[in-house]
C-alpha positions as CSV (number, residue, x, y, z in Angstrom):
1,M,44.3,-71.9,12.6
2,S,47.8,-70.9,13.1
3,K,49.2,-67.9,11.7
4,E,53.3,-67.1,11.2
5,I,55.3,-65.1,9.7
6,L,59.0,-65.9,9.0
7,V,62.0,-63.0,8.4
8,N,65.3,-64.6,6.7
9,A,67.4,-62.3,6.5
10,A,70.9,-62.1,5.0
11,S,73.0,-59.6,3.4
12,R,71.5,-59.8,-0.5
13,E,68.8,-60.6,0.1
14,T,65.4,-60.6,2.7
15,R,63.0,-63.2,1.7
16,I,59.1,-62.8,4.1
17,A,57.6,-66.0,4.6
18,V,53.6,-66.7,5.8
19,L,52.4,-69.8,6.8
20,D,49.0,-70.9,7.7
21,D,49.3,-74.1,9.8
22,R,53.0,-74.5,8.7
23,Q,51.6,-74.4,5.3
24,L,53.4,-71.6,3.1
25,V,50.7,-69.2,1.1
26,E,52.9,-66.4,0.7
27,L,56.3,-65.7,-0.2
28,R,58.1,-62.4,-0.9
29,V,61.3,-61.4,-2.1
30,E,63.3,-58.3,-1.3
31,R,67.1,-57.8,-3.0
32,E,66.5,-54.1,-3.8
33,E,65.3,-51.2,-2.2
34,P,61.9,-51.1,-3.0
35,V,60.4,-48.1,-4.5
36,V,56.5,-48.1,-4.1
37,G,55.1,-46.3,-1.7
38,N,58.2,-43.3,-2.3
39,V,57.4,-40.1,-3.0
40,Y,60.2,-38.2,-5.9
41,K,60.0,-34.6,-7.6
42,G,60.7,-35.4,-10.7
43,R,60.9,-33.1,-14.8
44,V,58.6,-34.5,-17.4
45,E,60.7,-35.6,-20.2
46,N,57.8,-36.4,-22.9
47,V,54.2,-35.8,-23.5
48,L,52.6,-38.5,-25.8
49,P,49.4,-37.2,-27.0
50,G,48.9,-40.4,-28.6
51,M,49.3,-42.5,-25.4
52,D,47.7,-39.9,-23.3
53,A,50.9,-39.9,-20.6
54,A,53.9,-38.7,-20.1
55,F,57.3,-40.1,-19.1
56,V,58.8,-38.8,-16.2
57,D,62.6,-38.7,-15.4
58,I,62.8,-38.8,-11.3
59,G,66.3,-40.1,-11.1
60,L,66.0,-43.9,-11.3
61,E,67.5,-45.8,-13.8
62,R,64.5,-45.4,-16.4
63,N,62.0,-42.9,-16.9
64,A,58.8,-43.1,-15.0
65,F,55.2,-43.5,-17.0
66,L,52.3,-40.9,-15.9
67,Y,48.9,-41.9,-16.9
68,V,46.5,-38.7,-17.7
69,A,44.2,-40.2,-15.0
70,D,47.0,-40.4,-12.9
71,I,47.4,-36.1,-13.0
72,L,45.7,-34.0,-10.3
73,P,44.3,-30.8,-12.3
74,E,45.3,-27.1,-10.7
75,A,42.9,-24.9,-10.0
76,V,39.9,-27.0,-10.1
77,D,37.3,-25.9,-7.3
78,Q,36.0,-28.9,-5.3
79,G,32.4,-27.2,-4.4
80,D,30.5,-27.4,-1.2
81,D,30.0,-30.1,0.6
82,D,27.1,-32.0,-0.9
83,D,28.9,-31.6,-4.5
84,E,32.0,-33.6,-2.3
85,E,29.4,-36.4,-1.1
86,E,27.7,-36.7,-4.6
87,E,31.1,-37.0,-6.8
88,I,32.4,-39.4,-4.1
89,E,29.5,-42.0,-4.6
90,E,30.2,-41.4,-8.8
91,D,34.2,-41.4,-8.9
92,L,35.7,-43.5,-6.4
93,S,36.7,-46.6,-7.0
94,P,36.5,-49.4,-4.5
95,V,40.0,-49.3,-2.9
96,D,41.2,-51.6,-0.3
97,A,41.6,-50.4,3.1
98,D,44.2,-52.9,3.9
99,A,46.6,-52.7,1.6
100,S,50.2,-53.3,2.2
101,D,52.6,-50.1,1.7
102,E,53.0,-51.2,-2.3
103,V,49.5,-49.4,-3.3
104,D,48.9,-49.7,-6.6
105,E,48.1,-47.0,-9.2
106,D,44.5,-47.4,-9.1
107,E,44.6,-48.3,-5.7
108,V,45.2,-44.0,-4.9
109,A,42.6,-43.7,-7.8
110,A,40.0,-45.3,-5.9
111,A,40.4,-43.4,-3.0
112,I,40.9,-40.5,-4.1
113,E,38.1,-37.5,-4.8
114,E,39.3,-34.7,-6.8
115,R,40.1,-31.4,-4.2
116,I,41.7,-29.0,-5.9
117,R,42.9,-25.4,-4.5
118,S,41.1,-22.8,-6.9
119,D,44.1,-20.0,-5.6
120,E,47.6,-19.1,-4.1
121,E,45.7,-17.4,-0.8
122,D,43.3,-20.4,-0.2
123,G,45.5,-23.0,-1.2
124,G,49.1,-22.3,-1.7
125,D,50.9,-23.4,1.5
126,L,49.6,-26.9,2.6
127,V,52.3,-27.0,4.8
128,A,50.6,-23.9,6.9
129,E,47.5,-24.7,6.3
130,A,47.5,-28.0,7.9
131,N,49.9,-26.7,11.1
132,A,46.3,-24.1,11.4
133,I,44.0,-26.9,11.2
134,L,46.3,-28.8,13.6
135,A,46.1,-25.6,16.2
136,E,42.3,-25.4,15.5
137,A,41.9,-29.3,16.4
138,H,44.6,-28.6,19.4
139,A,42.5,-25.5,20.9
140,A,39.4,-27.7,20.8
141,G,40.8,-30.5,23.2
142,Y,42.0,-33.2,20.8
143,D,45.4,-33.8,21.6
144,R,47.4,-36.8,21.9
145,S,45.8,-38.1,25.0
146,L,42.7,-37.9,23.5
147,D,40.0,-40.8,24.0
148,E,36.7,-42.0,23.6
149,E,35.9,-40.3,26.8
150,D,36.8,-36.9,25.1
151,L,35.2,-37.3,22.2
152,D,32.1,-38.5,24.4
153,L,31.9,-41.3,22.2
154,A,31.4,-44.8,23.2
155,P,31.7,-48.4,21.6
156,G,29.1,-49.0,19.2
157,S,27.4,-45.5,19.1
158,T,25.1,-44.5,16.1
159,D,24.1,-41.6,16.0
160,L,26.1,-41.0,12.6
161,E,23.9,-41.4,9.3
162,G,24.2,-43.5,6.5
163,D,26.7,-46.5,6.2
164,T,30.2,-46.4,4.1
165,D,31.4,-49.8,2.4
166,A,34.1,-50.9,2.4
167,L,36.8,-49.0,-0.2
168,H,38.8,-51.9,-1.6
169,E,41.5,-51.2,-4.7
170,V,40.6,-51.3,-8.1
171,A,42.6,-53.7,-10.4
172,D,45.5,-53.7,-12.0
173,A,45.6,-51.4,-15.0
174,E,47.1,-53.6,-17.3
175,G,45.1,-56.1,-16.8
176,E,41.9,-54.9,-15.5
177,E,41.6,-51.5,-17.1
178,N,38.7,-52.0,-19.2
179,G,36.8,-54.2,-16.7
180,D,37.2,-51.3,-13.8
181,D,35.4,-48.9,-15.8
182,Q,31.9,-51.0,-16.2
183,G,32.7,-52.6,-12.5
184,D,32.4,-48.8,-11.0
185,S,29.0,-48.6,-12.3
186,D,27.9,-51.1,-9.8
187,D,26.2,-50.4,-7.0
188,A,27.7,-52.7,-5.1
189,E,31.4,-52.0,-5.4
190,R,30.7,-48.5,-4.5
191,P,31.8,-46.9,-1.5
192,E,28.7,-45.0,0.3
193,S,29.2,-41.5,1.1
194,V,29.7,-40.2,5.0
195,A,28.1,-37.4,6.3
196,T,29.8,-34.3,6.9
197,Q,30.7,-33.0,10.5
198,P,29.8,-29.7,10.9
199,A,32.6,-27.5,10.8
200,P,34.2,-26.1,14.0
201,P,33.5,-22.8,14.5
202,A,37.3,-21.7,13.9
203,R,36.7,-23.0,10.2
204,A,34.0,-20.9,9.4
205,E,35.6,-17.9,8.1
206,R,37.3,-20.0,5.9
207,A,34.0,-22.0,4.8
208,A,32.9,-18.6,4.2
209,R,35.8,-17.4,1.8
210,Q,35.2,-21.0,0.0
211,D,31.5,-20.0,-0.3
212,R,31.8,-16.5,-2.1
213,R,34.5,-18.4,-4.7
214,P,33.0,-18.0,-8.2
215,T,32.2,-21.5,-9.0
216,R,34.0,-23.7,-11.4
217,R,32.9,-27.1,-13.4
218,P,34.1,-29.4,-10.6
219,M,36.5,-31.9,-11.8
220,R,34.6,-35.4,-12.3
221,G,37.6,-38.5,-11.2
222,R,39.1,-40.7,-13.8
223,G,37.2,-41.6,-15.9
224,Y,36.5,-37.5,-16.9
225,R,40.3,-37.1,-16.7
226,R,40.9,-39.5,-19.3
227,Q,38.7,-37.0,-21.8
228,I,41.2,-34.4,-21.3
229,P,44.5,-34.1,-23.6
230,I,47.5,-34.5,-21.9
231,Q,49.4,-31.4,-23.0
232,E,46.5,-29.8,-21.5
233,L,47.3,-30.9,-17.6
234,V,51.7,-31.4,-18.5
235,Q,54.0,-29.6,-20.4
236,T,58.1,-31.1,-21.4
237,R,60.4,-29.8,-18.6
238,Q,57.7,-29.2,-15.9
239,E,58.4,-30.3,-12.3
240,L,55.9,-32.5,-10.8
241,V,56.1,-34.5,-7.5
242,V,54.7,-37.9,-8.0
243,Q,54.2,-41.5,-5.8
244,V,55.2,-44.6,-7.4
245,V,53.0,-46.7,-7.6
246,K,53.8,-49.8,-9.2
247,G,57.6,-50.3,-9.2
248,P,59.8,-51.4,-12.3
249,R,59.0,-55.0,-14.2
250,G,61.2,-56.2,-16.7
251,T,61.9,-53.2,-19.1
252,K,59.1,-50.8,-18.0
253,G,60.0,-48.0,-16.0
254,S,58.1,-47.6,-12.8
255,R,54.3,-45.9,-13.0
256,V,53.4,-42.8,-10.6
257,S,50.5,-40.9,-9.6
258,T,50.5,-37.2,-8.5
259,R,48.2,-38.4,-6.1
260,M,49.4,-39.9,-2.9
261,S,48.4,-42.7,-0.5
262,F,50.3,-43.1,3.0
263,P,49.3,-46.6,5.3
264,G,49.7,-46.1,8.9
265,R,49.2,-48.8,11.3
266,Y,45.2,-47.9,11.4
267,L,44.4,-45.3,8.9
268,V,45.7,-44.5,5.2
269,L,46.1,-40.7,4.7
270,M,44.9,-39.5,1.3
271,P,46.0,-35.6,0.9
272,D,43.4,-34.3,-1.4
273,A,40.8,-36.1,-0.7
274,N,37.8,-35.6,1.5
275,N,36.0,-38.6,2.5
276,V,36.0,-41.2,5.3
277,G,36.3,-44.6,4.7
278,V,36.0,-48.2,7.0
279,S,37.8,-51.4,5.7
280,R,34.7,-54.0,4.4
281,K,36.7,-56.6,6.8
282,I,35.1,-54.9,9.8
283,E,31.8,-56.2,9.4
284,D,30.3,-55.1,12.5
285,A,27.9,-52.3,12.1
286,R,28.7,-50.5,15.6
287,E,32.0,-50.9,15.3
288,R,31.9,-49.2,11.9
289,D,30.0,-46.5,12.7
290,R,32.3,-45.7,15.7
291,L,35.5,-45.7,13.9
292,K,34.4,-43.0,11.8
293,R,33.0,-40.8,14.4
294,I,35.9,-41.0,16.0
295,V,37.9,-40.3,12.6
296,D,35.6,-37.3,11.7
297,K,36.0,-35.8,15.3
298,F,40.2,-35.0,14.2
299,R,39.7,-35.5,10.5
300,Q,41.3,-31.8,8.7
301,Q,39.4,-30.9,5.4
302,G,40.8,-31.8,2.5
303,F,42.3,-34.8,4.1
304,G,40.7,-38.4,2.9
305,I,40.9,-41.3,5.4
306,I,40.5,-45.0,5.3
307,V,40.3,-47.0,8.4
308,R,42.0,-50.1,8.2
309,T,40.8,-53.9,9.5
310,E,43.6,-53.3,11.9
311,A,41.6,-50.6,13.8
312,E,39.1,-52.7,14.7
313,G,38.7,-52.3,18.8
314,K,41.0,-49.8,19.0
315,R,41.2,-46.4,20.9
316,A,40.3,-43.2,19.3
317,S,44.1,-41.9,21.0
318,E,45.4,-44.5,19.0
319,L,44.1,-43.6,15.7
320,Y,45.1,-39.8,16.7
321,Q,48.5,-40.6,16.9
322,D,48.6,-42.7,13.9
323,Y,46.9,-39.9,12.4
324,L,49.5,-37.4,13.3
325,M,52.5,-39.2,12.4
326,L,50.9,-39.8,9.0
327,V,49.7,-35.4,8.6
328,E,53.6,-34.9,9.8
329,T,54.9,-37.0,7.2
330,W,52.9,-35.3,4.2
331,Q,53.7,-31.6,6.0
332,E,58.0,-33.0,5.4
333,I,56.9,-33.9,2.1
334,Q,55.6,-30.6,1.1
335,H,58.3,-28.8,2.8
336,N,61.2,-31.3,0.8
337,A,59.2,-30.5,-2.2
338,K,60.4,-26.9,-2.2
339,T,63.7,-27.7,-1.4
340,T,64.7,-30.4,-3.5
341,P,66.0,-29.6,-7.3
342,A,64.8,-32.7,-9.3
343,P,64.8,-35.2,-10.6
344,G,65.2,-36.2,-6.9
345,I,63.7,-38.0,-4.0
346,I,61.6,-36.6,-1.3
347,H,60.4,-39.3,0.9
348,Q,61.2,-42.9,1.4
349,D,59.6,-45.2,2.9
350,M,59.8,-47.1,5.8
351,S,62.3,-49.8,5.8
352,L,61.3,-53.4,5.3
353,I,61.1,-54.9,8.9
354,Y,58.5,-51.3,10.1
355,T,56.2,-51.9,6.9
356,I,56.1,-56.0,7.5
357,I,55.1,-55.0,11.3
358,R,52.6,-52.3,9.9
359,D,50.8,-54.4,7.1
360,A,51.2,-57.9,7.9
361,F,51.6,-58.3,12.2
362,G,48.6,-58.4,13.4
363,S,46.5,-59.6,15.9
364,D,45.7,-62.7,13.8
365,V,49.3,-63.3,13.6
366,D,50.3,-66.1,16.2
367,K,54.4,-65.8,16.2
368,L,56.5,-63.6,14.0
369,I,59.9,-65.3,13.9
370,L,63.0,-63.4,12.7
371,D,66.8,-65.4,12.6
372,S,68.7,-61.9,12.8
373,P,69.4,-60.4,16.1
374,E,69.4,-57.0,14.9
375,D,65.7,-57.1,13.2
376,Y,64.7,-58.9,16.4
377,A,65.3,-56.3,18.5
378,R,64.2,-53.4,16.1
379,A,61.5,-55.7,15.3
380,H,60.3,-55.2,19.6
381,E,61.8,-51.5,19.4
382,I,59.2,-50.6,16.6
383,V,56.2,-52.6,18.1
384,S,56.4,-51.3,21.8
385,K,55.4,-48.1,19.8
386,I,52.4,-49.0,17.5
387,S,51.4,-52.4,19.3
388,P,52.7,-53.0,22.8
389,E,50.2,-55.8,23.3
390,L,52.0,-58.1,20.6
391,A,55.1,-58.0,21.7
392,D,55.7,-61.2,23.4
393,R,54.6,-62.6,20.1
394,I,58.0,-61.8,18.8
395,H,60.3,-64.5,18.5
396,L,63.9,-64.9,17.5
397,Y,65.2,-68.3,15.6
398,D,68.2,-69.4,16.8
399,G,68.2,-72.8,15.7
400,V,71.0,-75.1,13.9
401,K,69.2,-75.2,11.1
402,P,68.5,-72.6,8.8
403,M,65.2,-71.4,9.7
404,F,63.6,-71.7,6.2
405,E,64.8,-75.1,6.3
406,H,63.6,-76.2,9.7
407,Y,60.6,-75.2,8.7
408,R,60.4,-77.0,5.3
409,V,59.8,-73.6,3.3
410,E,63.1,-74.1,0.8
411,E,61.2,-77.0,-0.1
412,D,57.4,-75.5,-1.0
413,I,60.1,-72.2,-2.6
414,E,61.4,-74.8,-5.3
415,R,58.2,-76.7,-5.9
416,L,55.9,-72.8,-6.4
417,L,58.7,-72.6,-9.7
418,R,57.2,-76.0,-11.2
419,R,54.6,-75.4,-13.6
420,K,52.5,-78.4,-12.5
421,V,51.4,-78.6,-9.3
422,W,49.8,-81.8,-7.3
423,L,46.5,-82.2,-5.3
424,R,46.0,-84.0,-2.6
425,S,43.7,-86.5,-4.0
426,G,46.1,-87.0,-7.5
427,G,44.8,-84.5,-9.6
428,Y,46.6,-81.6,-10.5
429,L,46.6,-78.2,-12.4
430,V,48.8,-76.7,-14.7
431,I,49.8,-72.9,-14.1
432,D,51.4,-71.1,-17.6
433,Q,52.0,-67.4,-17.7
434,T,51.9,-65.4,-21.0
435,E,52.4,-61.5,-21.4
436,A,48.5,-61.3,-21.6
437,L,47.3,-63.7,-19.0
438,T,47.9,-66.5,-16.9
439,S,45.9,-69.8,-17.3
440,I,45.7,-72.4,-14.3
441,D,44.3,-75.6,-16.1
442,V,43.0,-78.4,-13.6
443,N,42.9,-82.2,-14.2
444,T,42.0,-85.3,-12.6
445,G,45.8,-86.6,-13.1
446,K,45.3,-90.2,-11.3
447,F,42.2,-89.5,-9.4
448,T,39.9,-91.8,-10.6
449,G,36.8,-91.4,-7.9
450,S,34.5,-93.9,-6.5
451,T,30.9,-93.2,-7.5
452,G,31.0,-91.6,-10.6
453,L,32.7,-89.5,-13.2
454,S,30.0,-86.6,-12.3
455,E,31.0,-86.8,-8.4
456,T,34.9,-87.1,-9.3
457,I,34.9,-84.7,-11.7
458,L,32.9,-81.9,-8.6
459,Q,35.7,-83.4,-6.2
460,T,38.7,-82.6,-8.2
461,N,37.3,-79.0,-8.8
462,M,36.2,-78.4,-6.0
463,E,40.1,-79.4,-4.8
464,A,41.1,-77.4,-7.3
465,T,40.1,-74.4,-6.0
466,G,41.4,-74.1,-2.7
467,E,44.9,-74.7,-4.1
468,I,44.4,-72.5,-6.8
469,A,43.9,-69.7,-4.4
470,R,47.1,-70.4,-2.8
471,Q,49.3,-70.9,-5.8
472,L,47.8,-66.8,-6.9
473,R,48.8,-65.8,-3.6
474,L,51.6,-67.6,-3.4
475,R,53.1,-67.0,-6.9
476,D,51.8,-63.2,-6.6
477,I,50.1,-63.5,-10.2
478,G,48.1,-60.2,-11.3
479,G,46.1,-59.6,-13.9
480,M,43.9,-61.5,-16.2
481,I,43.6,-64.8,-15.3
482,V,41.2,-68.1,-16.7
483,L,40.9,-70.6,-15.1
484,D,40.1,-73.8,-17.0
485,F,37.9,-76.2,-14.8
486,I,36.8,-79.8,-15.9
487,D,33.5,-79.1,-17.5
488,M,30.5,-79.9,-15.6
489,D,27.4,-80.5,-16.6
490,N,25.0,-79.9,-13.5
491,P,24.3,-76.0,-12.8
492,R,24.5,-77.0,-8.6
493,D,27.7,-78.4,-9.1
494,K,29.0,-75.1,-11.0
495,K,27.4,-73.1,-8.2
496,M,29.7,-75.1,-5.7
497,V,33.1,-74.5,-7.5
498,T,32.3,-70.9,-7.6
499,D,31.4,-70.1,-4.4
500,S,34.3,-72.7,-3.2
501,L,36.5,-70.1,-5.1
502,V,35.0,-67.1,-3.9
503,K,35.7,-68.4,-0.1
504,A,38.7,-69.6,-0.8
505,L,40.4,-66.2,-2.2
506,K,38.9,-64.6,1.0
507,N,41.6,-64.2,2.9
508,D,43.6,-62.7,-0.3
509,R,44.5,-58.8,0.6
510,S,45.1,-58.6,-3.1
511,R,41.6,-57.0,-4.0
512,T,39.8,-59.9,-7.1
513,K,37.3,-59.9,-9.4
514,I,35.2,-63.1,-10.4
515,A,33.4,-63.8,-13.5
516,S,30.5,-66.6,-13.2
517,I,31.5,-70.3,-14.6
518,S,31.2,-70.6,-18.5
519,P,29.3,-73.0,-20.0
520,L,32.5,-74.3,-21.2
521,G,33.7,-74.6,-17.5
522,L,36.1,-71.3,-17.6
523,I,35.8,-68.5,-14.9
524,E,37.6,-65.5,-16.3
525,M,39.1,-63.3,-13.2
526,T,41.1,-60.8,-11.9
527,R,44.0,-59.9,-9.2
528,K,45.9,-56.4,-8.4
529,R,49.3,-57.1,-9.7
530,T,52.0,-54.0,-8.1
531,K,55.5,-55.9,-9.1
532,E,56.5,-59.1,-10.5
533,T,55.2,-62.1,-9.8
534,V,57.4,-64.3,-7.9
535,D,58.7,-66.8,-10.4
536,V,59.7,-63.6,-12.3
537,A,62.2,-62.1,-9.4
538,L,63.6,-65.2,-9.0
539,T,64.2,-66.7,-12.2
540,D,65.6,-65.0,-15.7
541,T,64.5,-66.1,-19.7
542,C,65.6,-68.6,-21.1
543,P,68.9,-67.4,-22.9
544,Y,67.8,-70.3,-25.6
545,C,63.8,-70.9,-26.0
546,H,63.5,-66.9,-24.4
547,G,60.8,-67.8,-22.1
548,L,59.0,-70.3,-24.8
549,G,59.7,-73.1,-22.6
550,R,60.4,-75.2,-25.2
551,V,63.5,-75.8,-27.4
552,S,64.3,-77.5,-31.5
553,S,64.3,-81.2,-31.5
554,A,67.8,-82.8,-32.4
555,E,65.7,-83.9,-36.0
556,T,65.0,-80.1,-36.3
557,V,68.0,-78.8,-35.5
558,S,69.7,-81.6,-37.8
559,M,67.0,-80.6,-40.5
560,H,68.1,-76.7,-40.2
561,V,71.8,-77.6,-40.3
562,E,71.2,-79.6,-43.5
563,R,69.6,-76.9,-44.9
564,Y,72.5,-74.4,-43.8
565,V,74.8,-76.5,-45.6
566,T,73.3,-77.1,-49.0
567,K,72.9,-73.2,-49.0
568,L,77.0,-72.9,-48.0
569,S,77.8,-75.4,-50.8
570,T,76.7,-73.1,-53.4
571,T,78.8,-70.0,-52.1
572,V,81.4,-71.8,-51.2
573,N,83.9,-73.7,-53.3
574,S,85.4,-76.2,-51.2
575,E,86.4,-80.1,-51.1
576,A,85.1,-80.8,-47.6
577,I,83.2,-79.0,-44.6
578,L,83.1,-79.6,-40.9
579,I,80.1,-79.9,-39.1
580,L,80.4,-79.3,-34.9
581,V,77.2,-80.4,-33.2
582,H,75.5,-82.0,-30.5
583,P,75.5,-85.8,-30.3
584,D,71.9,-86.4,-30.6
585,V,72.2,-83.8,-33.7
586,A,74.9,-85.8,-34.8
587,A,73.3,-89.1,-34.9
588,Q,70.3,-87.6,-36.8
589,L,72.5,-85.9,-39.0
590,I,74.5,-89.3,-40.0
591,G,71.6,-91.7,-40.2
592,A,70.6,-95.4,-39.5
593,E,74.1,-97.1,-41.1
594,G,75.1,-93.5,-42.3
595,E,72.7,-93.3,-44.6
596,D,71.4,-90.1,-44.7
597,I,74.9,-88.3,-44.6
598,E,75.9,-90.5,-47.6
599,R,73.0,-89.2,-49.6
600,L,74.1,-85.6,-48.4
601,E,78.0,-86.1,-49.7
602,H,76.6,-87.4,-52.8
603,T,74.2,-84.4,-53.4
604,L,76.5,-81.7,-52.7
605,R,79.5,-83.8,-54.3
606,R,81.4,-83.0,-51.4
607,A,83.0,-84.9,-48.0
608,I,81.6,-84.0,-45.1
609,Y,82.8,-84.9,-41.6
610,I,80.7,-84.8,-38.3
611,R,81.7,-84.3,-34.6
612,T,80.2,-84.3,-32.0
613,Q,79.8,-81.8,-29.0
614,P,78.6,-83.4,-25.7
615,N,78.8,-80.3,-23.8
616,W,76.6,-77.7,-26.4
617,H,73.6,-76.6,-26.1
618,I,71.0,-78.9,-28.9
619,E,70.5,-76.4,-30.7
620,K,74.1,-74.6,-31.0
621,F,76.5,-76.2,-34.1
622,E,79.1,-74.6,-36.5
623,V,80.0,-75.6,-39.7
624,E,83.8,-75.0,-41.4
625,P,84.4,-75.5,-45.1
626,G,88.2,-77.0,-45.8
627,T,90.3,-79.7,-47.8
628,M,90.2,-83.2,-46.3
629,A,93.3,-82.8,-45.3
630,K,93.3,-80.3,-43.4
631,I,90.1,-81.7,-41.3
632,E,91.8,-85.2,-41.2
633,Q,94.7,-83.3,-39.6
634,N,92.7,-81.3,-37.0
635,Y,90.6,-84.6,-36.3
636,P,92.5,-87.6,-37.2
637,L,90.1,-90.4,-38.5
638,P,91.1,-94.1,-36.2
639,R,92.8,-97.0,-38.2
640,R,90.4,-100.0,-39.1
641,G,91.0,-102.8,-36.5
642,T,91.9,-100.9,-33.8
643,V,90.3,-101.7,-30.3
644,I,89.5,-99.1,-28.1
645,E,88.4,-98.3,-25.1
646,C,84.8,-96.5,-25.2
647,N,81.6,-95.8,-22.7
648,A,78.8,-97.6,-24.4
649,E,76.2,-94.9,-25.0
650,K,72.0,-96.0,-25.6
651,C,71.8,-95.9,-29.6
652,V,69.7,-93.3,-30.7
653,L,68.4,-94.4,-33.9
654,S,69.5,-98.5,-33.6
655,P,67.4,-100.5,-31.4
656,P,69.2,-103.2,-29.2
657,P,71.9,-105.2,-30.1
658,W,73.1,-101.8,-30.9
659,A,74.8,-99.1,-28.8
660,T,76.3,-95.8,-29.3
661,A,80.1,-94.9,-28.5
662,H,82.0,-91.2,-28.5
663,I,85.9,-91.5,-28.8
664,A,88.4,-88.8,-29.0
665,G,87.4,-85.9,-31.2
666,G,83.7,-86.2,-30.7
667,Y,84.3,-89.3,-33.3
668,Q,80.9,-91.5,-33.6
669,V,80.8,-95.1,-33.2
670,D,78.6,-97.8,-33.3
671,V,79.0,-100.8,-31.9
672,T,77.2,-104.1,-32.4
673,N,75.8,-106.4,-29.4
674,A,77.1,-103.4,-26.8
675,A,73.2,-102.7,-25.7
676,K,73.6,-104.8,-22.7
677,F,76.6,-102.5,-21.4
678,V,75.0,-99.4,-21.8
679,G,76.6,-97.3,-18.8
680,Q,80.0,-99.3,-18.9
681,N,82.9,-98.8,-20.3
682,I,84.1,-101.6,-23.1
683,R,86.5,-102.8,-25.2
684,V,86.1,-102.4,-29.3
685,R,87.4,-103.2,-32.1
686,L,86.8,-100.9,-35.0
687,R,85.6,-103.1,-38.5
688,T,84.9,-100.3,-40.6
689,V,86.0,-96.0,-40.6
690,G,84.0,-93.4,-41.7
691,R,84.5,-89.8,-42.4
692,S,81.9,-89.3,-39.4
693,L,80.7,-93.3,-38.4
694,A,82.6,-96.4,-37.4
695,I,81.0,-99.8,-37.1
696,G,82.6,-101.8,-34.4
697,E,82.0,-104.9,-32.4
698,S,82.5,-105.4,-28.7
699,L,85.2,-107.5,-26.8
700,N,83.0,-107.4,-23.4
701,T,81.1,-110.7,-22.2
702,G,78.3,-110.8,-19.7
703,G,76.6,-108.3,-18.7
704,K,72.4,-108.0,-19.0
705,P,70.5,-107.7,-21.8
706,L,68.3,-104.4,-22.5
707,D,65.0,-104.7,-24.1
708,Q,65.5,-105.7,-27.7
709,R,62.9,-103.2,-28.8
710,G,63.7,-100.6,-31.2
711,P,62.2,-97.0,-30.1
712,K,59.4,-97.4,-31.8
713,G,58.6,-100.7,-30.2
714,Q,59.4,-102.6,-33.5
715,D,61.5,-106.1,-32.8
716,K,64.6,-105.2,-34.5
717,S,67.9,-107.4,-35.3
718,R,71.0,-105.6,-37.4
719,G,74.1,-107.2,-39.0
720,Q,77.2,-105.9,-39.7
721,R,77.0,-102.3,-41.5
722,S,79.2,-100.0,-44.3
723,P,79.7,-96.6,-42.8
724,S,79.7,-94.1,-45.6
725,G,82.8,-92.3,-47.1
726,A,84.9,-95.3,-45.6
727,S,88.4,-94.6,-46.0
728,A,90.8,-96.8,-44.1
């Protein structure tokens, strides 16, 4: 399977597409400077005990949201190493070691074990402490030329006891917060602790000082912090250093955390943690042990590290250089935090090109294709520093057609905004996104199968699993997701469908949780979400239906107009009323043969004039009371016997041979013997004229007649009609 990454750069937008075998599987659109991953010095504006949260001004348009479980309390002793490992096992939620720079708030929470310094003497100056530990590392021989020979390690060595499961990112708090509390208790989801390496002699004295500290109750992760009142952790006007873990969505501000996480090419550095994890995607036990031993040789106490998938097979020197870069970033952040006034930005994440190369451009990618010469040169510069072996996979697109058109990505982007997704067999999916969850319905559609009903259902469901996984990645759908498969009676078939879905989601970098299929054929699942879905990023909510996806029918609007006019007539004393509406609504108000408007005039004892506005939305209307003379002056009536030219339209209420036309001023004319001329210009002689409707006859001859059936399939024919309110 070939994998390509396309980067389309424009002045106001950058689009990144990931193709597997020339099929679009991921799309990212950036139109604004991303804030996820940035570090800010903020000021607490409001503390809300009832929500266990605070709002922090970080200098953006809207205040950021800080949840109580995302606050790192101060002055809590981390305890000895044994307690640390126990807390890691009990408190860490799984985290994806291969996640992108857009780190979810729970992704940080999942990876960080509470490590707090208890007094200013031992923990007040993190920059000085980090520099001191780096000096110790250099004194021990761990310089930038560090390699496996320096560490006396060989690939595949297994001296380290125990194994560490992959750290996976936890689900989005909005969609999966309650489920995570239960899921984290699952032993299969927890990372195992890593045996702590003996501290270098230079650190012995510092370790002894820590052992002499007064024993304090250790802090126990997110579940414990939820029990601490928010007002005991932060106060109004307090200044905090926070990292954005979820960008703003709609009217919601960013979500922030005081716990940091910084991804590199091969490692993820987590200040205030003290554990090592290896991505589960690295499955070889020998390689996992080798990577853990390498990291433990140079890892500073108080820094947690996750080894990313891209680190597999890499030398110790490459990992160490990545580590030093991350440590320098953290030191810079600590320094800037002391000099930057709140609110203000302390650290901005790398450029988009850098993050693409860092997080997506790995050994599994065959080509990275860019259409901007500037970005192409920048990409080569970055790759030459961090992965020179991949330099020959970077290409500049210089074709005549736009790159996304050449690779047919534009067509896929247009299709991903549609609600219905067709399967190759003829079945289809229907995807509906709501505030609470996303539902995906599977249907057989045009697929009839060839052997039996159960086999047809199984084939459709199996094909749907692959397309569902693709659509989740492509649209970046997160939160709660309900999959409505076609009902299956055979347990074996249900297991096959569930296994197929799990396999299809294996390549999804966002963490997913899947429940077993229910007796009704439903599968409940969750998927991590850190930003808006693609369709939300590309579209706006409809100003008419407000996201409902439907508008009122012409008949419904006509009933609403009639009720409005009836109410108005009780408060306004006028002899006539002018109604401006869409042509379809006008037809419903007037009715067949004008009988409905005639009834309304008699009921209200007022003259009613209806005129059409073809360019209006179907739900828009205007009602203007006045005098008959004034209305007819502004909207003059045609004279009976006049010959006019107009365009024949399909009649809404009357079957062929009737047709409808609208003349100057939005006046409606029903024309007999004109159905065969729909869509053509015709000459019509007006036989009768009323305030809202005229009846005419077509003077054209020939033409192709239309179906003689009425709107409900009945055969009808009509003679001459007399419109209501005839005045000429």
